[in-house]
N, C-alpha and C positions, 0 to 999 in steps of 0.2 A: 504494500500499500505505499501511495507517497503523503507525504506528512501526516505529522501526530498530533496538529495543532488544529484549532478550531481559524478559518479564515474567512474574512470579512471583508466586503466590498465598500468602502467610505465613498460619501458623494451620492449625485443622480445618476440615475440609469435612462437616458434617454435611449430610444428606441435604435435597434442595431445600425441601421442605415440612416439615421440623424433625417428623418423627414421632414418636411414643415421647411422653415424658414431658414434654419441652420445648415442646408442641405442647399441651400438657394445662392448662396454667398457665391462670391465671386472666387473661379479654383486656383486665383494668383495667390492665394492666404498662404502666407508664410509657415515654415515647416512646425514654429513653435505653435501659431494658432492651432495646426494639426493636431500635435501634442494634447493641446489643451482641450480639445473635441473631443479626442477620443476617450481621454479620463472622465471629460463629463458624461460620455455615452457607457462607459465601463463601473463606472467606481474606482477608486485607489485599493488595490489590495492592500488586507491588513490581516496581521496574525494577533488574533485578541490577547494571547494568552505572553507574546512576546514581553519580555522587563526591558531586554537591550535593542539596541538597532541591531547590535552583532547578530543576535538570537534569531530576530526578524530575517535578516539577510540569509541565515544558513537554512530556514524554512521555507523560503522563498526560491532560496535555490536547490534546494531540494525537489520543491513540487517541479521549478522549469525542468530539472533532469528526467522527473515522472513522466513531463507532455513528451520532451524529445523522444525518449525512449518508445511511449505506445506511438506517438507518431510513425517511430521508422519500423514498427514491427506494421501497422497499419498499411504502409506504405508498402512496405516488402510483398505482403500478403495479395494485395490489387496487384502488383505486377508479373508474381508468380501463376496469376489467374490467365495470363494471357495463352492461346492454347500454343504463341510462337514468340514462348517470353524472352528465348536467347536472341531474337532476332529482331522482332519488334521494335522500332525506332522509338516509341513511346513508352513502351514497356522499360526498354533500358534506361530512357529519362526519369521514369518513374523509381527506378532502381539509383539512380545516381543522387533524387534528391531525398533519397532513405539514405543515402551515404553521406549525404551534407547534414543530412539531419543527426546521423554519427559524429559528425565533427563538433555540432552544437553542443550535443550530449558529452565530449569530452572536452570541450571549454568550460561547459559548467562546472565540471570535478575540478579543471584549474583556479575556478575560482573560490570553489568549496575550500579547497587545499590553502589559498591565500588566506584564509579565515581561521585556519586551523582544524578545520573539519574534514574527516575521514569523505572518501569517494559515497558517494549514492547512484545504487543502480537498479532501483527497485522502478516500479508501475504499479499505476491503479489495477488492478483484477476487473473480470467483468463483474458489473451490480448496476446498480441505480444510479444515475448521471450525477456529478457533481458540479457544482461553480469554480472548483479548481479545474475542471476540464475546459477544453475549448470545444472539444464535442464527446458525449459520450463513447466510452472505447469500444470499438466495433468492426472485428475483422468481416470483411466484403468484397468478392469480386469486382475488378471493375467496373464498372459501370455510368451512362451520365448522371445519374442521382449521386452516385460516389462523387464524381470529379467533380461535379456543384459544389459539395461539401469542401472539399480540396481548397477549391478557389474561393472560397468565404471563409475559410479557416487563414488560408496563407496570404489575405488581400492587405496590403496597407491601407491607411486611413484614407477614405474616400474623397478625401480634399487634394491626395497626392495622386490619384488614379486621371489618367488623362481625360479630360472632358469628352473626348468624342468616345471611350469606352466606357462610359460610366451608366448609360442605358442598360447595354450590353449585362455589364458589370453586375448591378440591381437585378435586373430577373436572374442571373444566375442564383445569385444570393436570396433571393426570393425561393428559388427550387430549392436549394440548400436547406433552408430554414422549414420548410413546409413537411420535409422529411428527419428534421430532428425536434425532438423536443427542448420546448428554450430557446429556440435558434443557434446556430454556429457562433460561437465566441470565440476570441481572439486572446491570447494569451501576452500580446504585448503590453498591455499593462501592469504584467507584472515583472516583465522587464523594464521596464521605464521606473516601475518601484525600485528593483533592487538596484538600478542605476545611482537612485536617489540616496540610496543608503552608503553608497561607495564614494559621496560626495564627501570632499571636507567641511562643507558650509552650505549656504543658504544658496548663495549665487550661482548663475550658471559655471559649468566648469564641463572641459573635454568640447564634443563635438553637438552635444543635446543642450539647450537651455529649458533646465527645469528649475521651478522655481514657487515657493509656498502659495501666490498668488493661483495655480493650476490645482491646490488643494493638496499639495504635498504636505507633511509634517514638519513645521518648521524645526530648526536645531535637532535633528533626529537623524543622527550619521555616525558609523560606524567610526571610531575614536583613533584605531590603527588597524593595520594589517599586520600580518604575523611578519618575521624581519623575512628579506630575500633571501637570506645565502641559506634559510631555514626551509621556505617553498618551493626552490628553485629547482633542488635534484626532485620534487618527484611530477613536477610539470611536464606534460605531456605534448607534442609538437605533432602538426601534419605528415612531418617527416618521419617520424616513429612509426606513424602508422600505414606509411607507403601507400598514401591514397591512391586511386589513380584515376578519379573522376574531376571534372573541373572545379573549380572555387570550392576546393576542401579546407577549410579553414579553421585550425586548431590553437586557439591564439593563448601562450602561455602569459600568465600575470605574475606579477613581482610588485606591480605597486598600483596606487589607484591610476595614473596614466594607463597601464597595461589592461585595467576593468573596463575602462571606458570605452576604451578603442574594441574590446571583445565583445563587450555587450553590444554595440552600434552595430559591429560585422554581423549577428544573428539575429538582430533587428532589421537591417538591411537586406539580408538571405531571404528572412521569412519569419514568422509568427511577431511581427511586429509593427510599427510605426510606418516604418519607411519603405523604398521602392527604390530597388535597383534594376540594372537591367538583367543582372543574374537571379533575380528575385525568384524563390519556389510559384509565387502569384503567377507571373508572366509563362513560365513553364506550363505551369497547371491550364491557365486559359486558353491558351494553345492547344493541348492537349485537351480540352473540352472540346473544343472547336473541332479538332479533325476528329475526335470520335462522333460526333455529331453528324458529322459529313459522310464520313464513312467507316462506321462501328466495326473493330475488329473482331476476329474468333475469340471469343472466352470461354474457359473451361467453366464447365457446370458445379465449381466446387461451393462448399455451403457457406452459409453466412452465420458466424460465431460457432464454426466447429466443436464439438463435444466426444469427448470419450467418455460421458458416463456409463456405470454400468447398467442402471437401470433405467428402463424407458419414461421419454417425459411425456407427461399428461397434454402437456401444449403441443398440438401437431406440427407447429413447423418448427421449433424445437427438436422434436422426435426426429422431423425430416433430416436433419442437419445434424443429426447423432450416427457416430461410425461405428458400424456395427461389421462390416466387413474383417474376419479375422486377420488377415494379412495385413490390410490397412492399419487396422487399430494396431499391431506389432511396431509397424515404421514411426505411426505416429507418438506412440509409446517412447519408440526411441530418439525420436526429435527433440520430445520434453526434455528428458534426459542431456539430449547434445545442448539444448537450449541452455537448462539451467550450468553447465559446463562452462559453458561460455561466457555466461556473468561471471561467475567466480574466477573462471583465468582473468577477463580482467579486472576484477576488484585485485586481485595480485598483482596483477601490473603495474595499476595506479599507484598501489598500497608499497611499491615496492621500489627505490633512489635506484637512479641511472647509473649511480656507482656499481649497484650491486649485478653480477653477469647473470642471475636469475631473472629480471626484468625482460633481458633482450629474449631468455628463453620463452617469459610467459605472452611477451607479443607475439614472438611466433604461432605458439600454440592457437593464441586469438585468431589472429591472422586464417590459419590454416582450417579452424573449428569456421568459421565464418565461409570458407569457400566449399568445405566438404561437408561439416556438419551441420550446415546450415541449409546453403544453397543446394546442393546435388540432393540430398536427403528429403529436402522439399519438392521438388521438380520430381522424384519418384513417386512421390505418396500421391502426385496429382495425378498421374496415371493410374492409381488402383479404384477401381469401386468403393462407393462409400457405403454400400449395403451388404449385407449376405445374401449370397445369390444374385445381387445385379451383373448386368449386363457390363463388359468391360467400357463400352462409347455411350453409356449410361452416366448417371449421376457421380460425380467424383470424390474422393476423398482430401482432406487438406491438412497440414498443421495444425494444434488447439493454439499452441504458443501460449501454452497454461503456464502463468507465471511463478514463482517459487514462493511459499508462504512467508520466510524467513530465510533471508541471505545471510552467510555465515557474518562473523566479525572477528576480525584479525588474522593475520598468516596461519597461524597453525589450527582452526577452525575451518579457514579456508582448504588449507592442503588434504585436512582431513576429510572433509566434504567431497572434494574434489576425487580424492581415492575410493571412496564408496560409491560414487559416479561410475567411475572408470568401470568397476567390479559388476556395475548394475548394465551398464553396457556390454560389455564383452559377454554376460549369461543371455543378455538379446541379440548380439549378433551371432552368436551360437547357433541359437533357436531361428532366427534369418536364415542362416547360410545353407540350414537343412531345408525349408519350408519354400521359399523364393529362389525361382531358376530362370525369372525373368532377365531378358537381355541387358547385360550391361552392371547386375547386380552384382555379379562376383566382384569385379574390379572395385564398385563403392563400398563394398565391406570389408575386400582386402586393405583398402586405403582408412577405413575408418578404426578397422585392428591396426593398423599401424602407429594411428596417432594414438590408441588406448594404450599401447606397446610402450611407447616413448615416456609417454607420460607415467605408467606405471611402474618403469625401471629408470626413469630418473631421480638423482639423489634427491631433491624436494620431495617428493612423494615418500622415498624410503626413510628420510628421516622426522616422520612426522609421530607424533605420540600416538600409540594404539588407541583403540576405541577404550573408555572407562566401561 
Protein backbone atom coordinates (compact mmCIF):
# COMPACT_ATOMS: atom_id res chain seq x y z
CA UNK A 1 0.00 0.00 0.00
CA UNK A 2 1.22 3.52 -0.60
CA UNK A 3 1.29 5.94 2.23
CA UNK A 4 0.23 5.15 5.77
CA UNK A 5 -1.04 8.57 6.74
CA UNK A 6 -4.18 10.44 5.89
CA UNK A 7 -3.96 12.89 3.01
CA UNK A 8 -6.32 15.79 2.44
CA UNK A 9 -6.59 18.39 -0.30
CA UNK A 10 -6.60 21.92 1.07
CA UNK A 11 -8.32 24.62 -0.99
CA UNK A 12 -11.10 24.81 -3.53
CA UNK A 13 -11.78 22.07 -6.05
CA UNK A 14 -13.12 23.51 -9.26
CA UNK A 15 -14.27 21.10 -12.01
CA UNK A 16 -11.35 19.25 -13.55
CA UNK A 17 -11.57 20.99 -16.94
CA UNK A 18 -12.03 24.49 -15.42
CA UNK A 19 -15.32 25.15 -17.14
CA UNK A 20 -16.74 28.65 -17.26
CA UNK A 21 -14.96 31.96 -17.15
CA UNK A 22 -11.64 30.51 -15.97
CA UNK A 23 -11.39 28.37 -19.09
CA UNK A 24 -12.15 31.31 -21.35
CA UNK A 25 -9.23 33.50 -20.29
CA UNK A 26 -6.53 34.32 -22.78
CA UNK A 27 -4.30 31.33 -23.62
CA UNK A 28 -1.20 33.52 -23.12
CA UNK A 29 -1.40 33.27 -19.32
CA UNK A 30 1.98 32.87 -17.67
CA UNK A 31 3.05 29.51 -16.38
CA UNK A 32 2.65 30.85 -12.85
CA UNK A 33 -1.01 31.56 -13.48
CA UNK A 34 -1.45 28.07 -14.88
CA UNK A 35 0.15 26.69 -11.72
CA UNK A 36 -2.26 28.70 -9.60
CA UNK A 37 -5.25 27.46 -11.58
CA UNK A 38 -4.15 23.85 -11.28
CA UNK A 39 -3.92 24.19 -7.51
CA UNK A 40 -7.33 25.90 -7.44
CA UNK A 41 -8.74 22.95 -9.35
CA UNK A 42 -7.18 20.15 -7.32
CA UNK A 43 -6.53 21.64 -3.94
CA UNK A 44 -3.14 21.28 -2.24
CA UNK A 45 -2.28 17.80 -0.96
CA UNK A 46 -1.59 17.80 2.75
CA UNK A 47 -0.56 14.97 5.07
CA UNK A 48 -2.76 15.66 8.06
CA UNK A 49 -0.59 13.94 10.68
CA UNK A 50 2.76 15.33 9.51
CA UNK A 51 4.45 17.28 12.29
CA UNK A 52 7.38 18.56 10.20
CA UNK A 53 7.92 19.50 6.54
CA UNK A 54 10.44 16.65 6.30
CA UNK A 55 7.87 14.12 7.44
CA UNK A 56 5.30 15.44 4.98
CA UNK A 57 7.80 15.43 2.11
CA UNK A 58 8.76 11.80 2.77
CA UNK A 59 5.13 10.69 2.85
CA UNK A 60 4.26 12.58 -0.34
CA UNK A 61 7.33 11.11 -2.07
CA UNK A 62 6.19 7.62 -1.08
CA UNK A 63 2.79 8.39 -2.57
CA UNK A 64 4.48 9.66 -5.76
CA UNK A 65 6.64 6.52 -5.95
CA UNK A 66 3.53 4.36 -5.65
CA UNK A 67 1.81 6.31 -8.42
CA UNK A 68 4.82 6.00 -10.76
CA UNK A 69 5.01 2.27 -10.00
CA UNK A 70 1.30 1.76 -10.69
CA UNK A 71 1.42 3.71 -13.96
CA UNK A 72 4.44 1.72 -15.13
CA UNK A 73 2.58 -1.57 -14.54
CA UNK A 74 -0.64 -0.39 -16.20
CA UNK A 75 1.20 0.92 -19.27
CA UNK A 76 3.18 -2.32 -19.65
CA UNK A 77 -0.02 -4.33 -19.42
CA UNK A 78 -1.60 -2.26 -22.20
CA UNK A 79 1.54 -2.53 -24.36
CA UNK A 80 1.69 -6.32 -24.06
CA UNK A 81 -1.98 -6.57 -25.10
CA UNK A 82 -1.15 -5.72 -28.74
CA UNK A 83 -1.24 -8.77 -31.00
CA UNK A 84 2.07 -7.70 -32.48
CA UNK A 85 3.51 -6.16 -29.32
CA UNK A 86 7.10 -6.54 -30.47
CA UNK A 87 6.69 -4.68 -33.75
CA UNK A 88 3.65 -2.40 -33.45
CA UNK A 89 5.00 1.17 -33.31
CA UNK A 90 2.49 2.40 -30.75
CA UNK A 91 2.99 -0.63 -28.52
CA UNK A 92 6.68 0.29 -28.54
CA UNK A 93 5.77 3.89 -27.67
CA UNK A 94 3.75 2.74 -24.65
CA UNK A 95 6.67 0.55 -23.50
CA UNK A 96 8.94 3.59 -23.89
CA UNK A 97 6.63 5.65 -21.68
CA UNK A 98 6.58 2.83 -19.12
CA UNK A 99 10.39 2.88 -19.04
CA UNK A 100 10.33 6.65 -18.59
CA UNK A 101 7.95 6.15 -15.66
CA UNK A 102 10.58 3.81 -14.24
CA UNK A 103 13.07 6.68 -14.53
CA UNK A 104 10.65 8.93 -12.60
CA UNK A 105 10.30 6.15 -10.03
CA UNK A 106 14.10 5.99 -9.64
CA UNK A 107 14.37 9.77 -9.34
CA UNK A 108 11.80 9.75 -6.53
CA UNK A 109 14.02 7.22 -4.72
CA UNK A 110 16.91 9.70 -5.05
CA UNK A 111 14.74 12.41 -3.51
CA UNK A 112 13.82 10.13 -0.62
CA UNK A 113 17.48 9.34 0.00
CA UNK A 114 18.29 13.08 0.09
CA UNK A 115 15.91 13.28 3.07
CA UNK A 116 17.50 10.31 4.81
CA UNK A 117 14.63 7.93 3.96
CA UNK A 118 14.92 4.41 2.58
CA UNK A 119 13.74 3.52 -0.95
CA UNK A 120 9.99 2.94 -1.31
CA UNK A 121 9.03 0.34 -3.93
CA UNK A 122 5.40 -0.32 -3.05
CA UNK A 123 2.20 0.48 -4.90
CA UNK A 124 -1.50 0.31 -4.25
CA UNK A 125 -3.23 -3.02 -4.68
CA UNK A 126 -6.58 -3.42 -6.35
CA UNK A 127 -9.32 -1.93 -4.24
CA UNK A 128 -11.66 1.02 -3.83
CA UNK A 129 -10.50 4.23 -5.54
CA UNK A 130 -8.51 6.61 -3.37
CA UNK A 131 -8.03 10.31 -3.85
CA UNK A 132 -4.30 9.53 -3.70
CA UNK A 133 -4.58 7.95 -7.13
CA UNK A 134 -4.83 9.85 -10.42
CA UNK A 135 -7.06 6.97 -11.53
CA UNK A 136 -7.95 3.66 -9.85
CA UNK A 137 -5.40 0.89 -10.43
CA UNK A 138 -6.88 -0.92 -13.41
CA UNK A 139 -5.17 -3.48 -15.63
CA UNK A 140 -6.84 -3.37 -19.03
CA UNK A 141 -5.93 -4.05 -22.64
CA UNK A 142 -5.29 -1.13 -24.95
CA UNK A 143 -8.51 0.48 -26.17
CA UNK A 144 -9.85 3.85 -27.21
CA UNK A 145 -11.16 4.50 -23.68
CA UNK A 146 -7.93 3.34 -22.03
CA UNK A 147 -5.93 5.73 -24.19
CA UNK A 148 -8.36 8.55 -23.43
CA UNK A 149 -7.64 7.95 -19.73
CA UNK A 150 -3.90 8.15 -20.37
CA UNK A 151 -4.27 11.41 -22.30
CA UNK A 152 -6.28 12.90 -19.42
CA UNK A 153 -3.84 11.61 -16.85
CA UNK A 154 -0.71 12.95 -18.53
CA UNK A 155 -2.04 16.26 -19.84
CA UNK A 156 -0.56 19.54 -18.61
CA UNK A 157 -2.66 22.38 -17.26
CA UNK A 158 -5.27 23.15 -19.91
CA UNK A 159 -3.91 26.70 -20.08
CA UNK A 160 -0.71 25.31 -21.60
CA UNK A 161 -2.39 23.15 -24.22
CA UNK A 162 -2.18 24.78 -27.65
CA UNK A 163 -5.47 26.62 -28.33
CA UNK A 164 -6.11 24.65 -31.52
CA UNK A 165 -5.91 21.37 -29.53
CA UNK A 166 -8.15 22.32 -26.65
CA UNK A 167 -11.54 21.27 -28.11
CA UNK A 168 -10.10 17.88 -29.07
CA UNK A 169 -8.45 17.42 -25.67
CA UNK A 170 -11.59 18.45 -23.79
CA UNK A 171 -13.60 15.85 -25.72
CA UNK A 172 -11.03 13.13 -24.97
CA UNK A 173 -10.95 14.04 -21.28
CA UNK A 174 -14.75 13.96 -21.14
CA UNK A 175 -14.62 10.46 -22.66
CA UNK A 176 -12.10 9.40 -20.01
CA UNK A 177 -14.08 10.92 -17.15
CA UNK A 178 -17.21 9.09 -18.25
CA UNK A 179 -15.33 5.83 -17.65
CA UNK A 180 -13.74 6.70 -14.28
CA UNK A 181 -15.71 7.24 -11.07
CA UNK A 182 -14.78 10.67 -9.80
CA UNK A 183 -12.94 11.63 -13.00
CA UNK A 184 -9.28 11.23 -13.92
CA UNK A 185 -7.04 13.26 -11.62
CA UNK A 186 -3.46 14.42 -12.09
CA UNK A 187 -0.65 13.87 -9.66
CA UNK A 188 1.00 17.16 -10.60
CA UNK A 189 -0.26 18.89 -7.46
CA UNK A 190 1.59 16.34 -5.32
CA UNK A 191 4.85 17.15 -7.09
CA UNK A 192 4.17 20.89 -6.76
CA UNK A 193 3.69 20.49 -3.00
CA UNK A 194 6.93 18.47 -2.77
CA UNK A 195 8.72 21.21 -4.72
CA UNK A 196 7.41 23.80 -2.22
CA UNK A 197 8.65 21.74 0.70
CA UNK A 198 12.16 21.61 -0.80
CA UNK A 199 12.30 25.41 -1.05
CA UNK A 200 14.36 27.25 1.58
CA UNK A 201 11.81 30.06 1.90
CA UNK A 202 8.53 31.44 0.64
CA UNK A 203 10.01 33.31 -2.32
CA UNK A 204 10.23 31.68 -5.78
CA UNK A 205 13.19 29.32 -6.21
CA UNK A 206 14.39 27.35 -9.21
CA UNK A 207 12.39 27.00 -12.43
CA UNK A 208 8.94 27.23 -10.77
CA UNK A 209 7.45 30.29 -9.09
CA UNK A 210 5.49 29.05 -6.07
CA UNK A 211 4.30 31.44 -3.36
CA UNK A 212 1.94 31.47 -0.37
CA UNK A 213 -0.48 33.46 -2.57
CA UNK A 214 -1.17 30.16 -4.37
CA UNK A 215 -2.31 28.58 -1.13
CA UNK A 216 1.03 27.03 -0.17
CA UNK A 217 1.65 26.99 3.62
CA UNK A 218 3.91 29.90 4.53
CA UNK A 219 7.18 29.02 6.27
CA UNK A 220 6.65 25.26 5.78
CA UNK A 221 9.94 24.07 4.27
CA UNK A 222 12.53 21.36 4.81
CA UNK A 223 15.18 22.74 7.13
CA UNK A 224 18.14 20.78 5.76
CA UNK A 225 18.86 17.87 3.46
CA UNK A 226 21.19 15.07 4.44
CA UNK A 227 24.89 15.89 3.80
CA UNK A 228 25.84 15.48 0.16
CA UNK A 229 28.72 13.10 0.88
CA UNK A 230 26.28 10.87 2.81
CA UNK A 231 23.62 10.58 0.09
CA UNK A 232 25.56 10.65 -3.18
CA UNK A 233 27.00 7.10 -2.79
CA UNK A 234 23.41 5.81 -2.93
CA UNK A 235 22.11 8.01 -5.75
CA UNK A 236 21.27 6.26 -8.98
CA UNK A 237 21.62 7.55 -12.54
CA UNK A 238 20.31 6.81 -16.02
CA UNK A 239 23.72 5.39 -16.94
CA UNK A 240 23.51 2.82 -14.16
CA UNK A 241 20.26 1.44 -15.58
CA UNK A 242 21.47 1.70 -19.18
CA UNK A 243 18.18 3.19 -20.34
CA UNK A 244 17.71 2.34 -23.99
CA UNK A 245 14.78 4.68 -24.69
CA UNK A 246 14.91 8.40 -25.52
CA UNK A 247 14.57 10.94 -22.71
CA UNK A 248 15.25 8.42 -19.94
CA UNK A 249 16.01 10.88 -17.14
CA UNK A 250 17.20 9.80 -13.70
CA UNK A 251 18.40 12.84 -11.77
CA UNK A 252 20.71 12.47 -8.75
CA UNK A 253 19.79 14.72 -5.84
CA UNK A 254 22.54 16.12 -3.61
CA UNK A 255 21.11 19.55 -2.83
CA UNK A 256 18.03 21.72 -3.27
CA UNK A 257 18.96 22.84 -6.78
CA UNK A 258 19.21 19.17 -7.81
CA UNK A 259 15.79 18.53 -6.25
CA UNK A 260 14.20 21.40 -8.19
CA UNK A 261 15.69 20.13 -11.45
CA UNK A 262 14.52 16.57 -10.79
CA UNK A 263 10.96 17.56 -9.86
CA UNK A 264 10.66 19.99 -12.75
CA UNK A 265 11.79 17.35 -15.25
CA UNK A 266 9.27 14.80 -13.95
CA UNK A 267 6.47 17.36 -14.26
CA UNK A 268 7.57 18.41 -17.73
CA UNK A 269 7.57 14.87 -19.10
CA UNK A 270 4.37 13.75 -17.44
CA UNK A 271 2.29 13.80 -14.26
CA UNK A 272 2.33 17.54 -13.91
CA UNK A 273 1.71 21.11 -14.80
CA UNK A 274 4.18 21.59 -17.62
CA UNK A 275 4.20 20.63 -21.28
CA UNK A 276 7.31 19.76 -23.27
CA UNK A 277 7.60 18.30 -26.75
CA UNK A 278 8.74 14.93 -25.36
CA UNK A 279 5.83 14.76 -22.90
CA UNK A 280 3.74 11.66 -22.39
CA UNK A 281 0.69 13.77 -23.11
CA UNK A 282 1.73 14.37 -26.72
CA UNK A 283 2.70 10.72 -27.21
CA UNK A 284 -0.63 9.45 -25.91
CA UNK A 285 -2.59 12.08 -27.83
CA UNK A 286 -0.96 10.97 -31.08
CA UNK A 287 -1.53 7.33 -30.12
CA UNK A 288 -5.19 7.96 -29.38
CA UNK A 289 -5.65 9.53 -32.80
CA UNK A 290 -3.95 6.65 -34.61
CA UNK A 291 -5.91 4.08 -32.58
CA UNK A 292 -9.22 5.72 -33.52
CA UNK A 293 -8.24 6.06 -37.18
CA UNK A 294 -6.97 2.49 -37.61
CA UNK A 295 -7.55 0.25 -34.57
CA UNK A 296 -4.73 -2.29 -34.26
CA UNK A 297 -5.15 -5.94 -33.35
CA UNK A 298 -5.57 -6.34 -29.57
CA UNK A 299 -5.40 -9.66 -27.77
CA UNK A 300 -8.54 -10.69 -25.83
CA UNK A 301 -6.76 -10.51 -22.48
CA UNK A 302 -8.69 -9.95 -19.25
CA UNK A 303 -9.35 -6.74 -17.40
CA UNK A 304 -7.95 -6.99 -13.86
CA UNK A 305 -6.98 -10.67 -14.21
CA UNK A 306 -7.49 -12.77 -11.10
CA UNK A 307 -5.74 -15.90 -9.81
CA UNK A 308 -8.37 -16.53 -7.16
CA UNK A 309 -8.94 -20.22 -6.49
CA UNK A 310 -12.62 -19.55 -5.72
CA UNK A 311 -15.19 -18.57 -8.37
CA UNK A 312 -16.38 -14.96 -8.25
CA UNK A 313 -20.07 -14.28 -7.74
CA UNK A 314 -19.76 -11.32 -10.11
CA UNK A 315 -19.97 -12.62 -13.70
CA UNK A 316 -17.52 -10.07 -15.11
CA UNK A 317 -14.88 -10.78 -12.47
CA UNK A 318 -15.36 -14.51 -12.99
CA UNK A 319 -14.83 -14.03 -16.74
CA UNK A 320 -11.46 -12.43 -15.94
CA UNK A 321 -10.36 -15.19 -13.54
CA UNK A 322 -7.65 -17.44 -14.96
CA UNK A 323 -8.58 -21.11 -14.57
CA UNK A 324 -6.56 -22.81 -17.31
CA UNK A 325 -4.07 -24.98 -15.34
CA UNK A 326 -1.02 -24.16 -17.47
CA UNK A 327 -1.81 -20.45 -17.65
CA UNK A 328 -2.24 -20.36 -13.86
CA UNK A 329 1.18 -21.94 -13.34
CA UNK A 330 2.84 -19.36 -15.57
CA UNK A 331 0.90 -16.50 -13.95
CA UNK A 332 1.98 -17.71 -10.50
CA UNK A 333 5.57 -17.81 -11.73
CA UNK A 334 5.19 -14.26 -13.10
CA UNK A 335 4.12 -12.92 -9.70
CA UNK A 336 7.13 -14.60 -8.09
CA UNK A 337 9.45 -13.01 -10.67
CA UNK A 338 7.79 -9.62 -10.17
CA UNK A 339 8.26 -9.82 -6.40
CA UNK A 340 11.88 -10.91 -6.93
CA UNK A 341 12.43 -7.89 -9.15
CA UNK A 342 11.12 -5.46 -6.53
CA UNK A 343 13.37 -6.97 -3.86
CA UNK A 344 16.43 -6.82 -6.12
CA UNK A 345 15.66 -3.20 -7.00
CA UNK A 346 15.50 -2.45 -3.29
CA UNK A 347 18.85 -4.16 -2.74
CA UNK A 348 20.35 -2.16 -5.61
CA UNK A 349 19.23 1.19 -4.22
CA UNK A 350 20.18 0.34 -0.64
CA UNK A 351 23.76 -0.66 -1.50
CA UNK A 352 26.42 2.05 -1.95
CA UNK A 353 28.05 2.35 -5.36
CA UNK A 354 31.41 1.50 -3.77
CA UNK A 355 30.16 -2.02 -2.96
CA UNK A 356 30.67 -4.46 -5.90
CA UNK A 357 27.38 -6.13 -4.94
CA UNK A 358 25.49 -3.09 -6.23
CA UNK A 359 26.49 -3.76 -9.83
CA UNK A 360 25.46 -7.39 -9.37
CA UNK A 361 22.03 -6.38 -8.11
CA UNK A 362 21.55 -3.90 -10.97
CA UNK A 363 22.47 -6.59 -13.51
CA UNK A 364 20.06 -9.02 -11.88
CA UNK A 365 17.31 -6.38 -12.08
CA UNK A 366 17.88 -5.70 -15.77
CA UNK A 367 17.96 -9.42 -16.61
CA UNK A 368 14.75 -9.98 -14.67
CA UNK A 369 12.99 -7.16 -16.52
CA UNK A 370 14.00 -8.60 -19.88
CA UNK A 371 13.33 -12.27 -19.18
CA UNK A 372 11.23 -12.76 -16.08
CA UNK A 373 8.85 -9.90 -16.87
CA UNK A 374 8.79 -9.30 -20.63
CA UNK A 375 9.20 -12.85 -21.96
CA UNK A 376 7.00 -14.54 -19.38
CA UNK A 377 4.29 -11.92 -19.92
CA UNK A 378 4.36 -12.50 -23.66
CA UNK A 379 4.10 -16.27 -23.19
CA UNK A 380 1.16 -16.06 -20.78
CA UNK A 381 -0.82 -13.96 -23.26
CA UNK A 382 -0.61 -16.80 -25.78
CA UNK A 383 -2.35 -19.25 -23.42
CA UNK A 384 -6.10 -19.77 -22.96
CA UNK A 385 -7.69 -18.08 -19.98
CA UNK A 386 -10.17 -20.83 -19.13
CA UNK A 387 -9.77 -24.57 -18.74
CA UNK A 388 -10.96 -26.12 -21.97
CA UNK A 389 -10.71 -22.80 -23.79
CA UNK A 390 -9.63 -22.62 -27.41
CA UNK A 391 -6.09 -21.29 -28.08
CA UNK A 392 -7.55 -18.50 -30.24
CA UNK A 393 -10.21 -17.55 -27.67
CA UNK A 394 -9.93 -15.49 -24.49
CA UNK A 395 -6.31 -15.24 -23.39
CA UNK A 396 -4.64 -15.22 -20.00
CA UNK A 397 -2.38 -12.42 -18.75
CA UNK A 398 -0.17 -11.67 -15.73
CA UNK A 399 -2.05 -10.51 -12.64
CA UNK A 400 0.84 -8.30 -11.43
CA UNK A 401 -0.20 -9.08 -7.84
CA UNK A 402 1.54 -6.64 -5.50
CA UNK A 403 3.36 -8.11 -2.50
CA UNK A 404 1.61 -7.38 0.78
CA UNK A 405 4.79 -6.25 2.51
CA UNK A 406 8.26 -5.78 1.06
CA UNK A 407 11.26 -6.74 3.20
CA UNK A 408 13.15 -4.13 5.17
CA UNK A 409 16.93 -4.11 5.20
CA UNK A 410 19.53 -6.07 3.26
CA UNK A 411 19.47 -9.31 5.30
CA UNK A 412 15.69 -9.54 5.21
CA UNK A 413 15.68 -8.75 1.49
CA UNK A 414 18.26 -11.42 0.71
CA UNK A 415 16.41 -13.96 2.86
CA UNK A 416 13.15 -13.28 1.04
CA UNK A 417 14.92 -13.44 -2.32
CA UNK A 418 16.33 -16.85 -1.43
CA UNK A 419 12.84 -18.10 -0.53
CA UNK A 420 11.35 -16.80 -3.79
CA UNK A 421 14.19 -18.31 -5.81
CA UNK A 422 13.43 -21.72 -4.30
CA UNK A 423 9.73 -21.32 -5.17
CA UNK A 424 10.65 -20.31 -8.72
CA UNK A 425 12.86 -23.37 -9.15
CA UNK A 426 10.06 -25.70 -8.07
CA UNK A 427 7.59 -24.08 -10.47
CA UNK A 428 10.06 -24.16 -13.35
CA UNK A 429 10.66 -27.88 -12.82
CA UNK A 430 6.92 -28.47 -12.99
CA UNK A 431 6.50 -26.29 -16.08
CA UNK A 432 9.33 -28.09 -17.85
CA UNK A 433 7.28 -31.28 -17.52
CA UNK A 434 3.90 -29.94 -18.68
CA UNK A 435 4.58 -27.13 -21.20
CA UNK A 436 6.11 -28.34 -24.44
CA UNK A 437 5.12 -25.34 -26.57
CA UNK A 438 7.52 -23.72 -29.00
CA UNK A 439 10.24 -21.61 -27.39
CA UNK A 440 9.37 -22.57 -23.80
CA UNK A 441 12.44 -24.77 -23.35
CA UNK A 442 14.70 -21.79 -24.02
CA UNK A 443 12.68 -19.52 -21.72
CA UNK A 444 12.79 -22.00 -18.85
CA UNK A 445 16.53 -22.51 -19.34
CA UNK A 446 17.14 -18.75 -19.16
CA UNK A 447 15.04 -18.38 -16.01
CA UNK A 448 16.85 -21.31 -14.39
CA UNK A 449 20.16 -19.67 -15.27
CA UNK A 450 19.08 -16.47 -13.48
CA UNK A 451 17.95 -18.44 -10.43
CA UNK A 452 21.15 -20.47 -10.36
CA UNK A 453 23.32 -17.35 -10.43
CA UNK A 454 21.42 -15.91 -7.48
CA UNK A 455 21.33 -19.14 -5.51
CA UNK A 456 25.06 -19.66 -5.89
CA UNK A 457 26.03 -16.03 -5.40
CA UNK A 458 27.90 -15.16 -2.20
CA UNK A 459 25.19 -12.66 -1.22
CA UNK A 460 22.55 -15.37 -0.91
CA UNK A 461 24.86 -17.97 0.64
CA UNK A 462 25.72 -15.55 3.42
CA UNK A 463 22.12 -14.91 4.41
CA UNK A 464 21.20 -15.98 7.92
CA UNK A 465 19.04 -19.14 8.02
CA UNK A 466 15.31 -18.84 8.55
CA UNK A 467 14.49 -18.61 12.27
